[in-house]
MIGU-780313 format. One record per atom (N, C-alpha, C): y negated, z negated, x negated; residue in three letters; atom name. Coordinates in steps of 0.02 Angstrom, whole numbers, plus 50000, padded with zeros to 5 digits. Each point is the difference from the previous one (the first is absolute). Layout:
<atoms>
+-------+-------+-------+------+------+
:     Y :     Z :     X : code : site :
+-------+-------+-------+------+------+
:     Y :     Z :     X :  ALA :   CA :
...
+-------+-------+-------+------+------+
</atoms>
This chain:
<atoms>
+-------+-------+-------+------+------+
:     Y :     Z :     X : code : site :
+-------+-------+-------+------+------+
: 49467 : 49052 : 48049 :  MET :    N :
: 49982 : 50049 : 50051 :  MET :   CA :
: 50057 : 50050 : 50008 :  MET :    C :
: 50013 : 50020 : 50061 :  ILE :    N :
: 50055 : 50045 : 50015 :  ILE :   CA :
: 49984 : 50071 : 49975 :  ILE :    C :
: 50049 : 50034 : 49971 :  PRO :    N :
: 49988 : 50070 : 49981 :  PRO :   CA :
: 49984 : 50043 : 50062 :  PRO :    C :
: 49959 : 50050 : 49990 :  ARG :    N :
: 49980 : 50047 : 50054 :  ARG :   CA :
: 49967 : 49964 : 50058 :  ARG :    C :
: 49962 : 49949 : 49985 :  ARG :    N :
: 49970 : 49957 : 50052 :  ARG :   CA :
: 49959 : 50041 : 50051 :  ARG :    C :
: 49958 : 50046 : 49976 :  LYS :    N :
: 49959 : 50039 : 50046 :  LYS :   CA :
: 50044 : 50042 : 50047 :  LYS :    C :
: 50052 : 50030 : 49971 :  PHE :    N :
: 50046 : 50040 : 50041 :  PHE :   CA :
: 50032 : 49957 : 50055 :  PHE :    C :
: 50025 : 49942 : 49981 :  HIS :    N :
: 50034 : 49956 : 50048 :  HIS :   CA :
: 49951 : 49975 : 50053 :  HIS :    C :
: 49940 : 49985 : 49980 :  ARG :    N :
: 49950 : 49978 : 50050 :  ARG :   CA :
: 49986 : 50056 : 50050 :  ARG :    C :
: 49992 : 50061 : 49975 :  LEU :    N :
: 49988 : 50057 : 50044 :  LEU :   CA :
: 50061 : 50012 : 50045 :  LEU :    C :
: 50059 : 49999 : 49971 :  LEU :    N :
: 50062 : 50011 : 50038 :  LEU :   CA :
: 50005 : 49951 : 50058 :  LEU :    C :
: 49992 : 49936 : 49987 :  PHE :    N :
: 50009 : 49951 : 50053 :  PHE :   CA :
: 49942 : 49999 : 50049 :  PHE :    C :
: 49941 : 50021 : 49978 :  THR :    N :
: 49945 : 50010 : 50048 :  THR :   CA :
: 50019 : 50055 : 50049 :  THR :    C :
: 50025 : 50056 : 49973 :  LEU :    N :
: 50020 : 50056 : 50043 :  LEU :   CA :
: 50060 : 49981 : 50044 :  LEU :    C :
: 50048 : 49964 : 49972 :  ALA :    N :
: 50057 : 49978 : 50040 :  ALA :   CA :
: 49977 : 49955 : 50057 :  ALA :    C :
: 49951 : 49957 : 49986 :  GLY :    N :
: 49973 : 49958 : 50053 :  GLY :   CA :
: 49967 : 50040 : 50055 :  GLY :    C :
: 49959 : 50048 : 49980 :  ILE :    N :
: 49966 : 50042 : 50049 :  ILE :   CA :
: 50052 : 50038 : 50042 :  ILE :    C :
: 50048 : 50030 : 49966 :  TYR :    N :
: 50052 : 50038 : 50036 :  TYR :   CA :
: 50037 : 49955 : 50050 :  TYR :    C :
: 50022 : 49942 : 49978 :  ASN :    N :
: 50039 : 49957 : 50044 :  ASN :   CA :
: 49959 : 49975 : 50060 :  ASN :    C :
: 49938 : 49983 : 49987 :  ILE :    N :
: 49958 : 49977 : 50055 :  ILE :   CA :
: 49987 : 50057 : 50050 :  ILE :    C :
: 49985 : 50059 : 49974 :  ALA :    N :
: 49989 : 50058 : 50044 :  ALA :   CA :
: 50063 : 50017 : 50040 :  ALA :    C :
: 50058 : 50001 : 49966 :  TRP :    N :
: 50063 : 50015 : 50034 :  TRP :   CA :
: 50015 : 49948 : 50053 :  TRP :    C :
: 49989 : 49937 : 49983 :  GLY :    N :
: 50014 : 49946 : 50047 :  GLY :   CA :
: 49955 : 50003 : 50061 :  GLY :    C :
: 49936 : 50013 : 49990 :  ILE :    N :
: 49955 : 50005 : 50058 :  ILE :   CA :
: 50018 : 50060 : 50043 :  ILE :    C :
: 50012 : 50058 : 49968 :  PHE :    N :
: 50019 : 50060 : 50038 :  PHE :   CA :
: 50063 : 49988 : 50040 :  PHE :    C :
: 50051 : 49970 : 49969 :  THR :    N :
: 50063 : 49987 : 50034 :  THR :   CA :
: 49993 : 49949 : 50055 :  THR :    C :
: 49957 : 49951 : 49990 :  SER :    N :
: 49988 : 49951 : 50053 :  SER :   CA :
: 49965 : 50031 : 50061 :  SER :    C :
: 49956 : 50048 : 49986 :  LEU :    N :
: 49965 : 50033 : 50055 :  LEU :   CA :
: 50042 : 50054 : 50034 :  LEU :    C :
: 50045 : 50031 : 49964 :  ASP :    N :
: 50042 : 50054 : 50027 :  ASP :   CA :
: 50072 : 49990 : 49977 :  ASP :    C :
: 50035 : 49951 : 50029 :  PRO :    N :
: 50067 : 49983 : 49976 :  PRO :   CA :
: 50054 : 50054 : 50013 :  PRO :    C :
: 49984 : 50050 : 50039 :  GLN :    N :
: 50049 : 50052 : 50014 :  GLN :   CA :
: 49993 : 50061 : 49954 :  GLN :    C :
: 49952 : 50000 : 49953 :  TRP :    N :
: 49985 : 50061 : 49961 :  TRP :   CA :
: 50061 : 50025 : 49962 :  TRP :    C :
: 50036 : 49956 : 49968 :  LEU :    N :
: 50057 : 50021 : 49959 :  LEU :   CA :
: 50054 : 50031 : 50043 :  LEU :    C :
: 50010 : 49974 : 50059 :  PHE :    N :
: 50052 : 50025 : 50044 :  PHE :   CA :
: 49981 : 50068 : 50028 :  PHE :    C :
: 49936 : 50010 : 50015 :  ARG :    N :
: 49977 : 50066 : 50021 :  ARG :   CA :
: 50008 : 50050 : 49942 :  ARG :    C :
: 49979 : 49979 : 49940 :  PHE :    N :
: 50003 : 50043 : 49941 :  PHE :   CA :
: 50071 : 50023 : 49987 :  PHE :    C :
: 50048 : 49955 : 50006 :  SER :    N :
: 50069 : 50016 : 49984 :  SER :   CA :
: 50039 : 50025 : 50061 :  SER :    C :
: 49964 : 50010 : 50055 :  LYS :    N :
: 50030 : 50026 : 50062 :  LYS :   CA :
: 50056 : 49954 : 50026 :  LYS :    C :
: 49990 : 49936 : 49992 :  MET :    N :
: 50045 : 49950 : 50027 :  MET :   CA :
: 49971 : 49974 : 50066 :  MET :    C :
: 50040 : 49972 : 50043 :  PRO :    N :
: 49972 : 49971 : 50061 :  PRO :   CA :
: 49955 : 49941 : 49982 :  PRO :    C :
: 49949 : 49990 : 50040 :  ASP :    N :
: 49957 : 49941 : 49990 :  ASP :   CA :
: 50043 : 49937 : 50003 :  ASP :    C :
: 49979 : 49950 : 49962 :  ILE :    N :
: 50037 : 49937 : 50001 :  ILE :   CA :
: 49979 : 49960 : 50062 :  ILE :    C :
: 50047 : 49961 : 50026 :  ASN :    N :
: 49986 : 49960 : 50060 :  ASN :   CA :
: 49955 : 49941 : 49987 :  ASN :    C :
: 50000 : 49976 : 49939 :  TYR :    N :
: 49960 : 49941 : 49983 :  TYR :   CA :
: 49954 : 50016 : 49942 :  TYR :    C :
: 49945 : 50036 : 50014 :  PRO :    N :
: 49955 : 50020 : 49946 :  PRO :   CA :
: 49969 : 49940 : 49963 :  PRO :    C :
: 50003 : 49943 : 50031 :  GLU :    N :
: 49973 : 49940 : 49967 :  GLU :   CA :
: 50035 : 49985 : 49934 :  GLU :    C :
: 50063 : 50019 : 49996 :  ILE :    N :
: 50038 : 49989 : 49938 :  ILE :   CA :
: 49970 : 50041 : 49944 :  ILE :    C :
: 49984 : 50063 : 50014 :  PHE :    N :
: 49970 : 50043 : 49948 :  PHE :   CA :
: 49928 : 49979 : 49986 :  PHE :    C :
: 49965 : 49975 : 50051 :  GLN :    N :
: 49933 : 49973 : 49989 :  GLN :   CA :
: 50004 : 49940 : 49953 :  GLN :    C :
: 50050 : 49959 : 50008 :  CYS :    N :
: 50009 : 49942 : 49956 :  CYS :   CA :
: 50014 : 50023 : 49929 :  CYS :    C :
: 50040 : 50052 : 49992 :  LEU :    N :
: 50011 : 50028 : 49933 :  LEU :   CA :
: 49934 : 50023 : 49970 :  LEU :    C :
: 49959 : 50032 : 50040 :  GLY :    N :
: 49934 : 50022 : 49976 :  GLY :   CA :
: 49958 : 49941 : 49976 :  GLY :    C :
: 50003 : 49945 : 50037 :  MET :    N :
: 49963 : 49940 : 49980 :  MET :   CA :
: 50025 : 49973 : 49933 :  MET :    C :
: 50065 : 49998 : 49991 :  VAL :    N :
: 50029 : 49975 : 49938 :  VAL :   CA :
: 49981 : 50045 : 49941 :  VAL :    C :
: 50004 : 50066 : 50011 :  ILE :    N :
: 49981 : 50047 : 49947 :  ILE :   CA :
: 49926 : 49991 : 49982 :  ILE :    C :
: 49958 : 49990 : 50050 :  ALA :    N :
: 49928 : 49989 : 49987 :  ALA :   CA :
: 49990 : 49936 : 49959 :  ALA :    C :
: 50038 : 49948 : 50016 :  LEU :    N :
: 49994 : 49938 : 49962 :  LEU :   CA :
: 50021 : 50009 : 49927 :  LEU :    C :
: 50051 : 50042 : 49988 :  TYR :    N :
: 50017 : 50017 : 49931 :  TYR :   CA :
: 49940 : 50031 : 49964 :  TYR :    C :
: 49961 : 50038 : 50037 :  GLY :    N :
: 49940 : 50029 : 49970 :  GLY :   CA :
: 49953 : 49947 : 49972 :  GLY :    C :
: 49992 : 49945 : 50037 :  LEU :    N :
: 49958 : 49946 : 49975 :  LEU :   CA :
: 50030 : 49969 : 49936 :  LEU :    C :
: 50066 : 49994 : 49999 :  LEU :    N :
: 50034 : 49974 : 49941 :  LEU :   CA :
: 49992 : 50047 : 49940 :  LEU :    C :
: 50003 : 50065 : 50013 :  TYR :    N :
: 49990 : 50048 : 49945 :  TYR :   CA :
: 49930 : 49996 : 49972 :  TYR :    C :
: 49951 : 49986 : 50043 :  TRP :    N :
: 49932 : 49990 : 49975 :  TRP :   CA :
: 49996 : 49938 : 49955 :  TRP :    C :
: 50040 : 49950 : 50015 :  GLU :    N :
: 50001 : 49941 : 49957 :  GLU :   CA :
: 50029 : 50018 : 49931 :  GLU :    C :
: 50049 : 50043 : 49997 :  ILE :    N :
: 50026 : 50024 : 49936 :  ILE :   CA :
: 49945 : 50037 : 49963 :  ILE :    C :
: 49964 : 50043 : 50035 :  ALA :    N :
: 49945 : 50038 : 49969 :  ALA :   CA :
: 49948 : 49952 : 49972 :  ALA :    C :
: 49987 : 49946 : 50034 :  ARG :    N :
: 49949 : 49951 : 49978 :  ARG :   CA :
: 50023 : 49964 : 49937 :  ARG :    C :
: 50063 : 49978 : 49998 :  LEU :    N :
: 50026 : 49962 : 49943 :  LEU :   CA :
: 50068 : 50027 : 49979 :  LEU :    C :
: 50001 : 50057 : 49968 :  PRO :    N :
: 50066 : 50030 : 49984 :  PRO :   CA :
: 50042 : 49960 : 49951 :  PRO :    C :
: 49968 : 49957 : 49961 :  GLU :    N :
: 50039 : 49961 : 49952 :  GLU :   CA :
: 50042 : 49945 : 50034 :  GLU :    C :
: 49981 : 49981 : 50060 :  GLN :    N :
: 50031 : 49941 : 50032 :  GLN :   CA :
: 50044 : 50016 : 50060 :  GLN :    C :
: 49997 : 50058 : 50027 :  ASN :    N :
: 50030 : 50011 : 50066 :  ASN :   CA :
: 50062 : 50045 : 50001 :  ASN :    C :
: 50037 : 49999 : 49945 :  TRP :    N :
: 50060 : 50042 : 49998 :  TRP :   CA :
: 50052 : 49983 : 50053 :  TRP :    C :
: 50007 : 49936 : 50022 :  PRO :    N :
: 50051 : 49987 : 50052 :  PRO :   CA :
: 49987 : 50039 : 50065 :  PRO :    C :
: 49937 : 50009 : 50018 :  ILE :    N :
: 49984 : 50039 : 50060 :  ILE :   CA :
: 50024 : 50071 : 49991 :  ILE :    C :
: 49987 : 50029 : 49942 :  ALA :    N :
: 50022 : 50069 : 49987 :  ALA :   CA :
: 50076 : 50005 : 49999 :  ALA :    C :
: 50033 : 49949 : 49974 :  ALA :    N :
: 50073 : 50001 : 49999 :  ALA :   CA :
: 50029 : 50000 : 50071 :  ALA :    C :
: 49972 : 49960 : 50043 :  VAL :    N :
: 50022 : 49999 : 50070 :  VAL :   CA :
: 49985 : 50067 : 50033 :  VAL :    C :
: 49940 : 50027 : 49986 :  GLY :    N :
: 49981 : 50066 : 50027 :  GLY :   CA :
: 50048 : 50054 : 49978 :  GLY :    C :
: 50016 : 50002 : 49935 :  LEU :    N :
: 50046 : 50051 : 49975 :  LEU :   CA :
: 50070 : 49991 : 50030 :  LEU :    C :
: 50022 : 49939 : 50007 :  LEU :    N :
: 50066 : 49988 : 50030 :  LEU :   CA :
: 50002 : 50028 : 50071 :  LEU :    C :
: 49947 : 49989 : 50038 :  GLY :    N :
: 49996 : 50028 : 50067 :  GLY :   CA :
: 50000 : 50076 : 49999 :  GLY :    C :
: 49967 : 50028 : 49950 :  LYS :    N :
: 49996 : 50072 : 49993 :  LYS :   CA :
: 50066 : 50031 : 49977 :  LYS :    C :
: 50045 : 49960 : 49975 :  ILE :    N :
: 50067 : 50022 : 49982 :  ILE :   CA :
: 50048 : 49990 : 50060 :  ILE :    C :
: 49995 : 49942 : 50032 :  LEU :    N :
: 50046 : 49986 : 50055 :  LEU :   CA :
: 49986 : 50043 : 50062 :  LEU :    C :
: 49937 : 50015 : 50012 :  GLY :    N :
: 49982 : 50042 : 50057 :  GLY :   CA :
: 50036 : 50067 : 49999 :  GLY :    C :
: 49995 : 50038 : 49945 :  PRO :    N :
: 50036 : 50064 : 49997 :  PRO :   CA :
: 50076 : 49993 : 50005 :  PRO :    C :
: 50027 : 49944 : 49976 :  ILE :    N :
: 50073 : 49990 : 50007 :  ILE :   CA :
: 50018 : 49996 : 50075 :  ILE :    C :
: 49962 : 49960 : 50036 :  GLY :    N :
: 50012 : 49995 : 50072 :  GLY :   CA :
: 49988 : 50066 : 50036 :  GLY :    C :
: 49947 : 50036 : 49980 :  MET :    N :
: 49985 : 50064 : 50031 :  MET :   CA :
: 50056 : 50050 : 49985 :  MET :    C :
: 50026 : 50000 : 49940 :  THR :    N :
: 50055 : 50045 : 49982 :  THR :   CA :
: 50061 : 49987 : 50044 :  THR :    C :
: 50014 : 49937 : 50011 :  TYR :    N :
: 50056 : 49982 : 50044 :  TYR :   CA :
: 49988 : 50028 : 50070 :  TYR :    C :
: 49940 : 49991 : 50027 :  MET :    N :
: 49985 : 50024 : 50067 :  MET :   CA :
: 50007 : 50076 : 50005 :  MET :    C :
: 49980 : 50035 : 49947 :  ILE :    N :
: 50004 : 50073 : 50000 :  ILE :   CA :
: 50072 : 50024 : 49991 :  ILE :    C :
: 50036 : 49970 : 49953 :  THR :    N :
: 50069 : 50023 : 49987 :  THR :   CA :
: 50048 : 49983 : 50057 :  THR :    C :
: 49983 : 49950 : 50040 :  THR :    N :
: 50042 : 49984 : 50059 :  THR :   CA :
: 49974 : 50036 : 50062 :  THR :    C :
: 49952 : 50044 : 49990 :  HIS :    N :
: 49973 : 50043 : 50054 :  HIS :   CA :
: 49966 : 49960 : 50056 :  HIS :    C :
: 49976 : 49940 : 49983 :  GLN :    N :
: 49963 : 49962 : 50049 :  GLN :   CA :
: 49927 : 50021 : 50002 :  GLN :    C :
: 49975 : 50024 : 49943 :  TRP :    N :
: 49931 : 50025 : 49995 :  TRP :   CA :
: 50002 : 50068 : 49967 :  TRP :    C :
: 49952 : 50044 : 50017 :  PRO :    N :
: 49998 : 50067 : 49970 :  PRO :   CA :
: 49972 : 49998 : 49929 :  PRO :    C :
: 50019 : 50048 : 49958 :  PRO :    N :
: 49974 : 50002 : 49931 :  PRO :   CA :
: 49924 : 50005 : 49996 :  PRO :    C :
: 49968 : 50030 : 50050 :  LYS :    N :
: 49927 : 50007 : 49999 :  LYS :   CA :
: 49964 : 49933 : 49995 :  LYS :    C :
: 50032 : 49947 : 50021 :  ILE :    N :
: 49969 : 49935 : 49999 :  ILE :   CA :
: 49993 : 49973 : 49929 :  ILE :    C :
: 50033 : 50033 : 49952 :  MET :    N :
: 49997 : 49980 : 49930 :  MET :   CA :
: 49928 : 50002 : 49972 :  MET :    C :
: 49955 : 50035 : 50035 :  ILE :    N :
: 49930 : 50001 : 49979 :  ILE :   CA :
: 49973 : 49929 : 49993 :  ILE :    C :
: 50025 : 49956 : 50041 :  LEU :    N :
: 49978 : 49930 : 49998 :  LEU :   CA :
: 50016 : 49970 : 49931 :  LEU :    C :
: 50060 : 50011 : 49974 :  CYS :    N :
: 50019 : 49972 : 49935 :  CYS :   CA :
: 49964 : 50036 : 49943 :  CYS :    C :
: 49988 : 50064 : 50009 :  LEU :    N :
: 49966 : 50037 : 49947 :  LEU :   CA :
: 49930 : 49971 : 49989 :  LEU :    C :
: 49963 : 49991 : 50054 :  THR :    N :
: 49930 : 49978 : 49994 :  THR :   CA :
: 49992 : 49925 : 49993 :  THR :    C :
: 50044 : 49961 : 50029 :  ASN :    N :
: 49993 : 49927 : 49995 :  ASN :   CA :
: 50038 : 49969 : 49942 :  ASN :    C :
: 50049 : 50035 : 49974 :  ASP :    N :
: 50044 : 49969 : 49950 :  ASP :   CA :
: 50006 : 50040 : 49935 :  ASP :    C :
: 50030 : 50058 : 50005 :  LEU :    N :
: 50020 : 50037 : 49940 :  LEU :   CA :
: 49942 : 50015 : 49952 :  LEU :    C :
: 49942 : 50019 : 50027 :  ILE :    N :
: 49944 : 50017 : 49956 :  ILE :   CA :
: 49974 : 49940 : 49961 :  ILE :    C :
: 50017 : 49940 : 50022 :  TRP :    N :
: 49975 : 49939 : 49968 :  TRP :   CA :
: 50050 : 49971 : 49949 :  TRP :    C :
: 50062 : 50025 : 49998 :  TRP :    N :
: 50050 : 49971 : 49956 :  TRP :   CA :
: 49977 : 49999 : 49927 :  TRP :    C :
: 49982 : 50056 : 49974 :  LEU :    N :
: 49983 : 50005 : 49929 :  LEU :   CA :
: 49937 : 49958 : 49983 :  LEU :    C :
: 49946 : 50006 : 50037 :  PRO :    N :
: 49941 : 49959 : 49981 :  PRO :   CA :
: 50012 : 49925 : 50007 :  PRO :    C :
: 50037 : 49979 : 50051 :  PHE :    N :
: 50015 : 49928 : 50007 :  PHE :   CA :
: 50045 : 49978 : 49942 :  PHE :    C :
: 50049 : 50040 : 49983 :  ALA :    N :
: 50045 : 49983 : 49944 :  ALA :   CA :
: 49962 : 49997 : 49934 :  ALA :    C :
: 49954 : 50046 : 49990 :  LEU :    N :
: 49959 : 49999 : 49939 :  LEU :   CA :
: 49958 : 49936 : 49997 :  LEU :    C :
: 49971 : 49982 : 50056 :  TYR :    N :
: 49961 : 49938 : 50002 :  TYR :   CA :
: 50045 : 49940 : 49983 :  TYR :    C :
: 50059 : 49997 : 50029 :  LEU :    N :
: 50045 : 49943 : 49986 :  LEU :   CA :
: 50022 : 50000 : 49928 :  LEU :    C :
: 50011 : 50059 : 49972 :  HIS :    N :
: 50017 : 50005 : 49928 :  HIS :   CA :
: 49942 : 49973 : 49958 :  HIS :    C :
: 49940 : 50022 : 50014 :  ASP :    N :
: 49942 : 49977 : 49962 :  ASP :   CA :
: 49988 : 49925 : 50010 :  ASP :    C :
: 50012 : 49977 : 50060 :  SER :    N :
: 49991 : 49928 : 50014 :  SER :   CA :
: 50052 : 49960 : 49961 :  SER :    C :
: 50061 : 50024 : 49997 :  TYR :    N :
: 50053 : 49966 : 49963 :  TYR :   CA :
: 49980 : 49996 : 49926 :  TYR :    C :
: 49975 : 50056 : 49973 :  LYS :    N :
: 49980 : 50000 : 49929 :  LYS :   CA :
: 49943 : 49951 : 49988 :  LYS :    C :
: 49957 : 49991 : 50049 :  THR :    N :
: 49944 : 49953 : 49993 :  THR :   CA :
: 50025 : 49928 : 49998 :  THR :    C :
: 50049 : 49986 : 50042 :  HIS :    N :
: 50026 : 49932 : 50004 :  HIS :   CA :
: 50054 : 49984 : 49949 :  HIS :    C :
: 50028 : 50052 : 49968 :  HIS :    N :
: 50052 : 49992 : 49950 :  HIS :   CA :
: 49982 : 50043 : 49939 :  HIS :    C :
: 49947 : 49984 : 49965 :  PRO :    N :
: 49977 : 50044 : 49946 :  PRO :   CA :
: 50048 : 50007 : 49942 :  PRO :    C :
: 50046 : 49954 : 49991 :  SER :    N :
: 50046 : 50005 : 49943 :  SER :   CA :
: 50060 : 50043 : 50015 :  SER :    C :
: 50007 : 50021 : 50063 :  THR :    N :
: 50057 : 50042 : 50019 :  THR :   CA :
: 49989 : 50070 : 49974 :  THR :    C :
: 50050 : 50028 : 49964 :  PRO :    N :
: 49991 : 50069 : 49975 :  PRO :   CA :
: 49998 : 50050 : 50059 :  PRO :    C :
: 49964 : 50055 : 49991 :  PRO :    N :
: 49994 : 50049 : 50055 :  PRO :   CA :
: 50065 : 50034 : 50017 :  PRO :    C :
+-------+-------+-------+------+------+
</atoms>
């Protein structure tokens, strides 16, 4: 059994709820982020709606981790990788002055706050699958 199992189940249940809610909201109002950051509306809101759909689907995957935390570490690894690559891309957009710094709220709420708990889960999962490895 994975260490901190109850914590990880709660974490990924909450991550699933968050992602599904964010995805539905973004699909229904694809211009919200651009209004929030005082950027012009995008010409093709369907692209941001599609992003909302993908994020919502990640929510379903996170629920699968919550259901079986001992078996679903690859899903969390892909999720964490996305949560690392997203801010890298966002940083580029901000430092090249293509997007305003205010848009960083997206990375704060969708990515950065999840780094530590996802990494802890992956650490615990690794220890479960490699019990002879020293800590």
